[in-house]
C-alpha positions as CSV (number, residue, x, y, z in Angstrom):
1,M,52.1,-126.3,68.5
2,R,53.8,-129.5,67.6
3,L,55.9,-127.8,65.1
4,N,57.1,-125.2,67.6
5,N,58.0,-128.2,70.1
6,A,59.8,-129.8,67.3
7,I,61.8,-126.6,66.4
8,T,62.4,-126.0,70.1
9,S,63.8,-129.6,70.7
10,G,65.9,-129.3,67.6
11,I,67.3,-125.9,68.7
12,V,68.0,-127.4,72.3
13,G,69.5,-130.6,71.0
14,G,71.9,-128.6,68.6
15,C,73.0,-126.4,71.6
16,A,73.5,-129.4,73.7
17,L,75.9,-130.8,70.9
18,L,77.7,-127.6,70.6
19,L,78.3,-127.2,74.3
20,A,79.6,-130.8,74.5
21,G,81.8,-130.2,71.7
22,C,83.2,-127.0,73.4
23,G,83.5,-128.9,76.8
24,A,85.6,-131.7,75.1
25,Q,87.7,-129.1,73.4
26,M,88.4,-127.3,76.7
27,A,89.0,-130.5,78.6
28,S,91.7,-131.5,76.1
29,E,93.3,-128.1,76.1
30,E,93.4,-128.2,79.9
31,Q,94.8,-131.7,79.8
32,A,97.5,-130.5,77.4
33,M,98.5,-127.5,79.7
34,Q,98.8,-130.1,82.7
35,Q,101.0,-132.3,80.8
36,P,104.7,-131.6,81.2
37,D,106.7,-130.7,78.1
38,N,109.0,-133.5,77.9
39,S,111.1,-131.9,75.1
40,L,112.5,-129.6,77.8
41,M,113.6,-132.6,80.1
42,R,117.1,-133.6,80.6
43,V,118.4,-137.1,81.6
44,I,121.1,-138.1,84.0
45,S,121.9,-141.8,83.4
46,G,124.6,-144.0,85.0
47,E,124.8,-147.0,87.2
48,V,125.0,-148.0,90.9
49,W,127.5,-150.7,91.9
50,Y,129.1,-152.1,95.1
51,R,132.3,-153.9,95.9
52,E,131.1,-156.9,97.8
53,R,130.7,-160.1,95.7
54,M,127.1,-161.0,96.7
55,A,123.8,-161.1,95.0
56,L,120.9,-159.2,96.4
57,P,117.8,-160.9,97.7
58,P,114.7,-160.9,95.4
59,G,112.6,-157.9,96.1
60,A,115.5,-155.4,96.8
61,R,115.1,-152.1,95.3
62,V,117.8,-149.5,94.1
63,V,116.7,-145.8,94.5
64,V,118.6,-143.0,93.0
65,T,117.7,-139.4,93.8
66,L,118.9,-136.0,92.4
67,E,119.0,-133.7,95.4
68,E,119.6,-130.0,96.1
69,Q,122.2,-130.3,98.9
70,S,123.1,-126.6,99.4
71,R,121.9,-126.1,103.2
72,A,124.2,-128.2,105.6
73,D,121.7,-127.6,108.4
74,A,118.7,-128.8,106.5
75,P,117.4,-132.0,104.9
76,A,118.1,-132.3,101.1
77,T,115.3,-131.4,98.7
78,V,114.6,-134.3,96.2
79,L,114.2,-133.0,92.6
80,T,113.6,-136.5,91.0
81,D,114.0,-140.1,91.7
82,Y,114.4,-143.4,90.0
83,T,113.6,-147.0,91.4
84,H,114.9,-150.1,90.0
85,N,113.6,-153.5,91.4
86,V,116.5,-156.0,91.3
87,D,114.6,-159.2,91.0
88,G,117.7,-161.4,90.3
89,S,119.7,-159.0,88.1
90,Q,123.5,-158.4,89.1
91,P,125.3,-155.2,89.6
92,P,125.9,-152.7,88.2
93,Y,122.4,-151.5,88.2
94,P,121.4,-148.8,85.6
95,F,119.5,-145.9,86.3
96,R,118.0,-142.8,84.3
97,L,116.8,-139.6,86.0
98,A,114.8,-137.2,84.1
99,Y,114.8,-133.7,85.4
100,N,113.6,-130.2,84.4
101,P,116.8,-128.0,83.8
102,E,114.7,-124.9,84.8
103,A,114.7,-126.3,88.3
104,I,118.5,-126.3,88.6
105,D,119.9,-122.9,90.1
106,E,123.6,-122.5,89.3
107,R,124.1,-120.9,92.9
108,M,123.0,-124.3,94.5
109,T,124.7,-127.5,95.1
110,Y,123.3,-130.7,93.8
111,G,124.1,-134.4,94.4
112,L,123.2,-137.8,93.5
113,R,122.4,-140.2,96.3
114,A,121.8,-144.1,95.8
115,R,120.6,-146.6,98.2
116,I,119.5,-150.2,98.0
117,T,116.8,-151.2,100.3
118,M,114.9,-154.6,101.3
119,D,111.5,-154.4,102.8
120,G,112.2,-150.8,104.0
121,E,115.5,-151.7,105.5
122,L,118.6,-150.1,104.3
123,L,121.3,-152.5,102.8
124,F,123.6,-150.2,100.9
125,T,123.9,-146.3,100.6
126,S,126.3,-143.9,98.9
127,T,128.7,-142.2,101.1
128,E,130.4,-139.8,98.9
129,H,129.3,-136.5,97.1
130,V,128.6,-137.4,93.5
131,D,128.1,-134.2,91.4
132,P,125.7,-135.0,88.6
133,F,126.9,-132.0,86.6
134,A,130.6,-132.4,86.9
135,G,131.4,-134.3,83.7
136,E,130.3,-133.8,80.3
137,A,126.6,-133.5,79.5
138,G,125.3,-136.9,78.8
139,E,128.3,-138.8,80.2
140,P,127.2,-141.6,82.4
141,V,127.8,-141.3,86.2
142,S,128.9,-144.2,88.3
143,I,127.8,-144.2,91.9
144,M,129.4,-146.6,94.5
145,V,127.3,-147.8,97.5
146,S,128.5,-149.2,100.7
147,R,127.0,-152.0,103.0
148,Q,125.3,-150.8,106.1
């Protein structure tokens, strides 16, 4: 009887190890499926600047967004954004926006928007349309912001 219990315990233990291994493999496959394939991503890079000769206060944030701006009567849809904490650095402020090119529809209008905020208050914002795809691919984009 003890031999049967030992055999049964061994079989149960072996099955448990096999199931644990399968579960770990399935979890790693699920994780891989949920991770974006960064090899398909594209980058828009450039700088944000302003004409005023002033330093920004510590804690100011530069936020740049890539937006679908096709509908004049509706708010723009943000595809991706980038935030830079100023903390003593001087303009121009660099940015890099990673986006999925499959999310871009040639029939739509896209634009870059930049703003500088401090504690949720708007200090500067871009006022002109900046087409992120107007220049050569990979060419840096310059966004001027104006004081509010």
